[in-house]
C-alpha positions as CSV (number, residue, x, y, z in Angstrom):
1,X,-0.3,0.0,-0.2
2,X,1.5,3.2,-0.8
3,X,0.7,6.0,1.7
4,X,1.3,9.7,2.2
5,X,5.0,9.3,3.5
6,X,5.5,7.4,0.4
7,X,5.5,10.8,-2.2
8,X,8.6,12.7,-1.9
9,X,9.6,13.8,-4.7
10,X,11.7,17.1,-4.6
11,X,10.0,20.3,-6.7
12,X,9.6,24.0,-6.8
13,X,6.1,25.5,-6.0
14,X,6.2,26.4,-9.6
15,X,6.5,23.3,-11.1
16,X,4.0,21.7,-7.8
17,X,1.5,24.5,-8.6
18,X,1.8,24.2,-12.2
19,X,0.6,20.7,-12.0
20,X,-1.7,21.3,-9.6
21,X,-3.4,23.6,-12.5
22,X,-3.6,21.4,-15.2
23,X,-4.1,18.6,-13.0
24,X,-7.6,20.5,-11.9
25,X,-6.2,20.1,-8.1
26,X,-6.7,24.4,-7.9
27,X,-9.8,24.8,-10.4
28,X,-13.3,24.7,-9.9
29,X,-14.1,23.2,-13.5
30,X,-15.0,19.7,-12.4
31,X,-14.5,18.0,-16.1
32,X,-10.6,17.7,-14.9
33,X,-8.5,14.8,-13.9
34,X,-8.4,15.3,-10.5
35,X,-12.6,15.3,-10.2
36,X,-12.3,12.2,-11.5
37,X,-9.8,10.5,-9.8
38,X,-11.4,11.6,-6.7
39,X,-14.3,10.1,-7.7
40,X,-12.2,6.8,-8.2
41,X,-10.7,7.4,-4.7
42,X,-14.0,8.0,-3.2
43,X,-15.8,4.5,-4.7
44,X,-13.0,2.5,-3.7
45,X,-13.5,3.5,-0.3
46,X,-17.4,4.0,0.5
47,X,-17.6,0.2,-1.2
48,X,-15.6,-1.2,1.8
49,X,-17.2,0.4,4.6
50,X,-20.7,0.8,6.1
51,X,-21.1,4.3,6.2
52,X,-20.8,6.2,2.4
53,X,-19.3,10.0,2.8
54,X,-20.6,11.4,-0.6
55,X,-18.4,14.5,-2.1
56,X,-19.3,17.4,-3.1
57,X,-18.6,20.6,-4.9
58,X,-20.0,24.5,-4.3
59,X,-18.8,28.0,-5.2
60,X,-20.1,30.2,-2.8
61,X,-19.8,34.5,-4.0
62,X,-19.2,36.1,-0.1
63,X,-20.9,39.3,-1.9
64,X,-24.3,37.6,-2.3
65,X,-24.2,36.2,1.0
66,X,-22.4,39.3,3.2
67,X,-24.3,42.0,1.3
68,X,-27.4,40.6,-0.8
69,X,-30.8,38.7,0.1
70,X,-29.0,35.0,1.4
71,X,-31.6,33.2,2.0
72,X,-33.1,33.4,-1.4
73,X,-29.5,32.6,-2.9
74,X,-28.7,30.0,-1.0
75,X,-32.3,28.6,-1.9
76,X,-30.7,28.9,-6.2
77,X,-27.2,27.4,-5.5
78,X,-26.5,24.1,-7.3
79,X,-23.3,21.4,-6.4
80,X,-21.3,19.8,-8.9
81,X,-21.2,15.8,-8.3
82,X,-19.0,13.4,-10.2
83,X,-20.4,10.0,-10.9
84,X,-18.5,7.2,-12.5
85,X,-16.8,10.2,-14.8
86,X,-20.1,11.8,-15.1
87,X,-20.3,15.3,-13.5
88,X,-24.3,16.5,-12.8
89,X,-25.6,19.5,-10.9
90,X,-28.6,19.3,-8.3
91,X,-30.0,22.0,-6.2
92,X,-27.9,22.1,-2.7
93,X,-30.7,21.6,0.0
94,X,-32.0,18.6,-2.4
95,X,-28.7,17.2,-2.5
96,X,-28.4,17.4,1.4
97,X,-31.5,16.4,2.1
98,X,-31.8,13.6,-0.1
99,X,-27.6,12.5,1.2
100,X,-29.6,12.7,4.7
101,X,-32.1,10.8,3.9
102,X,-30.2,7.5,3.3
103,X,-27.8,8.5,6.4
104,X,-24.8,10.0,4.3
105,X,-21.4,10.8,4.7
106,X,-21.4,14.6,3.4
107,X,-18.8,16.1,2.5
108,X,-18.1,19.2,0.7
109,X,-15.5,21.6,-1.1
110,X,-16.4,24.6,-0.9
111,X,-14.6,27.6,-3.3
112,X,-15.3,31.3,-1.6
113,X,-15.5,33.7,-4.2
114,X,-14.9,37.3,-3.2
115,X,-13.4,36.1,0.0
116,X,-10.6,38.7,0.4
117,X,-9.6,42.1,-1.1
118,X,-6.6,41.8,-1.5
119,X,-4.7,45.4,-1.4
120,X,-1.5,44.3,-3.3
121,X,-3.2,42.8,-6.0
122,X,-5.6,45.3,-5.6
123,X,-8.4,42.7,-6.7
124,X,-11.0,39.3,-4.6
125,X,-9.6,36.2,-3.5
126,X,-10.9,32.7,-3.3
127,X,-10.8,31.4,-0.2
128,X,-11.2,26.7,-0.8
129,X,-12.7,25.3,3.2
130,X,-14.0,22.2,3.4
131,X,-17.1,21.7,5.2
132,X,-18.8,17.6,6.4
133,X,-22.1,17.1,7.2
134,X,-22.2,14.0,10.1
135,X,-25.0,12.0,11.5
136,X,-25.2,12.8,15.1
137,X,-25.6,9.7,16.4
138,X,-25.9,11.3,20.1
139,X,-29.8,11.8,18.6
140,X,-31.0,7.9,18.9
141,X,-34.5,8.7,18.5
142,X,-33.7,11.1,15.1
143,X,-31.1,9.8,13.1
144,X,-31.4,12.2,10.1
145,X,-29.8,14.8,13.0
146,X,-26.8,16.2,10.9
147,X,-23.7,18.4,13.1
148,X,-22.3,21.0,10.5
149,X,-18.1,20.9,10.7
150,X,-16.7,24.0,8.9
151,X,-13.2,23.2,8.3
152,X,-10.8,26.5,7.2
153,X,-7.3,25.9,7.2
154,X,-7.0,29.7,8.0
155,X,-7.8,28.1,12.0
156,X,-8.6,30.9,14.3
157,X,-8.0,33.3,12.5
158,X,-10.7,33.3,11.7
159,X,-12.0,35.4,14.8
160,X,-9.9,38.9,12.3
161,X,-12.1,38.2,9.4
162,X,-15.3,40.7,10.8
163,X,-15.7,42.5,7.8
164,X,-15.7,43.1,4.0
165,X,-15.6,44.4,1.5
166,X,-18.9,44.9,-0.5
167,X,-19.1,45.4,-4.7
168,X,-20.1,48.4,-5.4
169,X,-19.1,48.2,-8.8
170,X,-16.4,47.5,-11.3
171,X,-13.9,50.4,-9.4
172,X,-15.8,51.2,-6.2
173,X,-15.7,49.4,-2.8
174,X,-16.8,49.7,0.2
175,X,-15.7,47.6,3.9
176,X,-18.4,47.0,5.7
177,X,-17.6,46.2,9.3
178,X,-19.1,43.0,11.0
179,X,-19.9,41.3,15.2
180,X,-18.8,38.2,13.9
181,X,-16.5,36.7,11.5
182,X,-18.1,36.1,8.0
183,X,-17.1,32.7,7.8
184,X,-19.4,32.4,10.9
185,X,-22.3,34.3,9.5
186,X,-21.9,32.3,6.1
187,X,-22.0,28.9,8.0
188,X,-24.8,29.8,9.7
189,X,-27.4,31.6,6.8
190,X,-26.6,28.0,5.3
191,X,-27.8,26.2,8.0
192,X,-31.0,28.9,8.8
193,X,-31.9,28.3,4.6
194,X,-31.5,24.7,5.2
195,X,-33.9,24.0,8.0
196,X,-36.6,26.9,6.5
197,X,-36.3,24.9,2.7
198,X,-37.7,21.4,5.2
199,X,-40.6,23.0,6.4
200,X,-41.6,25.3,2.4
201,X,-41.3,21.2,1.3
202,X,-42.9,19.5,4.7
203,X,-40.1,17.7,5.4
204,X,-40.0,16.6,8.5
205,X,-37.2,14.5,10.0
206,X,-34.0,16.2,8.8
207,X,-32.7,19.2,10.5
208,X,-28.9,21.0,10.9
209,X,-26.9,21.6,13.7
210,X,-24.1,24.0,13.6
211,X,-22.1,26.7,16.7
212,X,-20.0,29.4,16.3
213,X,-17.5,27.0,18.7
214,X,-14.3,24.7,18.0
215,X,-17.1,22.0,18.6
216,X,-17.8,23.3,14.7
217,X,-15.6,25.3,13.8
218,X,-11.4,24.0,12.8
219,X,-10.1,27.1,15.4
220,X,-6.5,26.1,15.8
221,X,-3.5,26.6,13.9
222,X,-3.7,28.6,10.7
223,X,-2.0,26.5,8.4
224,X,-1.3,29.3,6.2
225,X,0.9,31.1,7.7
226,X,3.6,30.6,5.5
227,X,2.2,30.2,2.3
228,X,3.0,33.2,-0.2
229,X,1.4,31.0,-2.9
230,X,-2.1,30.9,-2.5
231,X,-2.2,27.4,-2.3
232,X,-5.3,27.0,0.2
233,X,-6.9,24.5,-2.5
234,X,-4.9,21.3,-0.7
235,X,-6.3,21.2,2.4
236,X,-9.6,20.7,1.9
237,X,-8.5,17.9,-0.8
238,X,-6.1,16.3,2.0
239,X,-9.1,16.4,4.5
240,X,-11.9,15.6,2.7
241,X,-9.2,12.3,1.2
242,X,-8.5,11.4,4.8
243,X,-12.5,11.7,5.6
244,X,-12.1,8.5,3.3
245,X,-8.7,7.6,4.0
246,X,-9.5,7.1,8.1
247,X,-13.7,7.0,8.3
248,X,-13.8,3.9,10.1
249,X,-9.8,3.6,9.8
250,X,-7.4,4.3,13.3
251,X,-5.1,6.6,13.4
252,X,-1.3,5.1,13.9
253,X,0.2,7.8,16.3
254,X,3.1,6.0,17.8
255,X,4.6,6.1,21.9
256,X,8.0,7.1,22.5
257,X,8.0,3.9,24.0
258,X,7.6,1.9,21.2
259,X,6.8,1.5,18.3
260,X,3.2,0.5,18.9
261,X,0.3,2.3,17.9
262,X,-1.4,3.7,21.1
263,X,-4.6,5.7,20.0
264,X,-7.8,4.2,19.0
265,X,-9.1,7.0,16.8
266,X,-10.6,7.6,13.3
267,X,-11.8,10.2,11.5
268,X,-15.5,9.3,12.0
269,X,-14.6,9.0,16.3
270,X,-13.6,12.2,16.4
271,X,-16.7,14.1,14.4
272,X,-19.0,12.3,16.1
273,X,-17.5,13.8,19.1
274,X,-17.1,17.4,18.6
275,X,-13.3,17.2,18.3
276,X,-12.6,19.0,14.8
277,X,-9.4,20.7,15.5
278,X,-7.6,17.0,16.5
279,X,-9.2,15.6,13.3
280,X,-6.9,18.3,11.8
281,X,-3.6,17.5,13.2
282,X,-4.5,13.4,13.0
283,X,-4.7,14.3,9.5
284,X,-1.7,16.7,9.5
285,X,0.3,13.7,10.8
286,X,-0.2,10.9,8.1
287,X,2.0,13.9,6.0
288,X,3.8,14.5,9.2
289,X,5.0,12.4,11.4
290,X,6.7,15.1,13.6
291,X,2.4,15.5,15.0
292,X,3.0,12.0,16.0
293,X,4.8,12.1,19.1
294,X,2.4,15.8,20.3
295,X,-0.3,13.9,19.6
296,X,0.4,11.2,21.9
297,X,0.8,14.2,24.5
298,X,-2.1,15.5,24.1
299,X,-4.2,12.1,24.9
300,X,-1.3,10.8,27.2
301,X,-0.1,14.1,29.4
302,X,-2.3,15.6,31.4
303,X,-0.6,18.5,31.9
304,X,-0.7,19.1,27.4
305,X,-4.3,19.6,26.7
306,X,-5.5,20.9,23.5
307,X,-4.0,24.7,23.6
308,X,-0.8,22.8,24.4
309,X,-1.0,20.9,21.2
310,X,-2.1,23.9,18.9
311,X,1.4,25.8,20.1
312,X,3.3,22.5,19.2
313,X,2.2,22.5,15.7
314,X,2.7,27.2,16.0
315,X,6.5,25.9,16.6
316,X,6.5,23.7,14.1
317,X,5.3,26.0,11.5
318,X,8.0,28.5,12.5
319,X,10.9,26.0,11.9
320,X,9.7,24.7,8.7
321,X,6.9,27.3,6.8
322,X,6.5,26.7,3.8
323,X,8.8,23.8,3.2
324,X,5.5,22.7,5.5
325,X,3.3,23.5,2.6
326,X,5.5,22.5,-0.1
327,X,5.0,18.7,1.8
328,X,1.9,18.8,2.2
329,X,1.1,19.6,-1.4
330,X,3.4,16.8,-2.7
331,X,2.2,14.8,-0.6
332,X,-1.3,15.0,-1.1
333,X,-1.0,15.5,-5.1
334,X,1.5,12.4,-5.8
335,X,-1.2,9.7,-3.3
336,X,-4.0,11.5,-5.4
337,X,-2.4,10.8,-8.5
338,X,-1.1,7.3,-8.0
339,X,-3.0,4.5,-10.6
340,X,-6.3,2.6,-10.0
341,X,-4.9,-1.0,-9.9
342,X,-2.6,1.0,-6.7
343,X,-6.0,2.4,-5.0
344,X,-7.8,-1.1,-5.9
345,X,-5.0,-2.7,-3.6
346,X,-5.4,-0.5,-0.5
347,X,-9.5,-1.3,-0.6
348,X,-7.7,-5.1,-0.8
349,X,-5.1,-3.8,2.9
350,X,-8.6,-2.6,4.3
351,X,-11.7,-4.9,3.9
């Protein structure tokens, strides 16, 4: 089985970014090799587990969400899906409702258009995040009860994005301040619009829950602190991939005293307990084993809490800087591009 660790090709950022663009990693166009390949990967892992994970792609205009009729906009938005190399679109909320009815885990790769205004380029920047809708197993009376997890690589830095530049014309803009981060505004409106759509179509027994806390958001270390190349697209790809590879498969964290696994957590268990931050750090540990010792300390050392773990990740980024981002790019892209016969070998080892 080829793991993330097997991919160590030395490349420049320019070469990596060119490869990512040509293959479709950094594109919203679903008619590219990347989207076909990630669909195959999803199919491989879905066939090996009882819970199906669906994946789709959503483009959201933050200018529409923050400054116009949000509910009308979200009610009319569509998702793109890839199945058997065929691309189809569906209304966002009907897509979610259909998959909730089947008790599926829903992975939404979201492109946030007009997210931040870049003063240097005098243009608006698109940012990529991952949203995961996960069944709430704690509510035994209603299995269609879901939790929304928002995974933004900016982490706790989201708290500083409580403003947005409203487009007034092609040349004019106005800075608008809000009482909360714009990511929280989007997530709240997303949930409200969905729950309202259920009433509109008289659908009962389904609901989505969300809070502006670390139980539903990744609010840890800003993983792009040293990213000077605009590589935000790779983090949702990695997290979506790890959601598939480790949904019911244990992450392997080695104890310092031996080479034996000592932590028994999965992507499913971490989401069920409302710990998206640890899910993100576990995903990073698959890319870089040096994170393992910190995760082990979190589990085994009573004096080492989540703040200490976040500080350890912060320190790691301070040391490796843009090499951290390059490693994530190289190993994630390499894993996904491996031939289909190797993906099938992954499946045989998971059975």
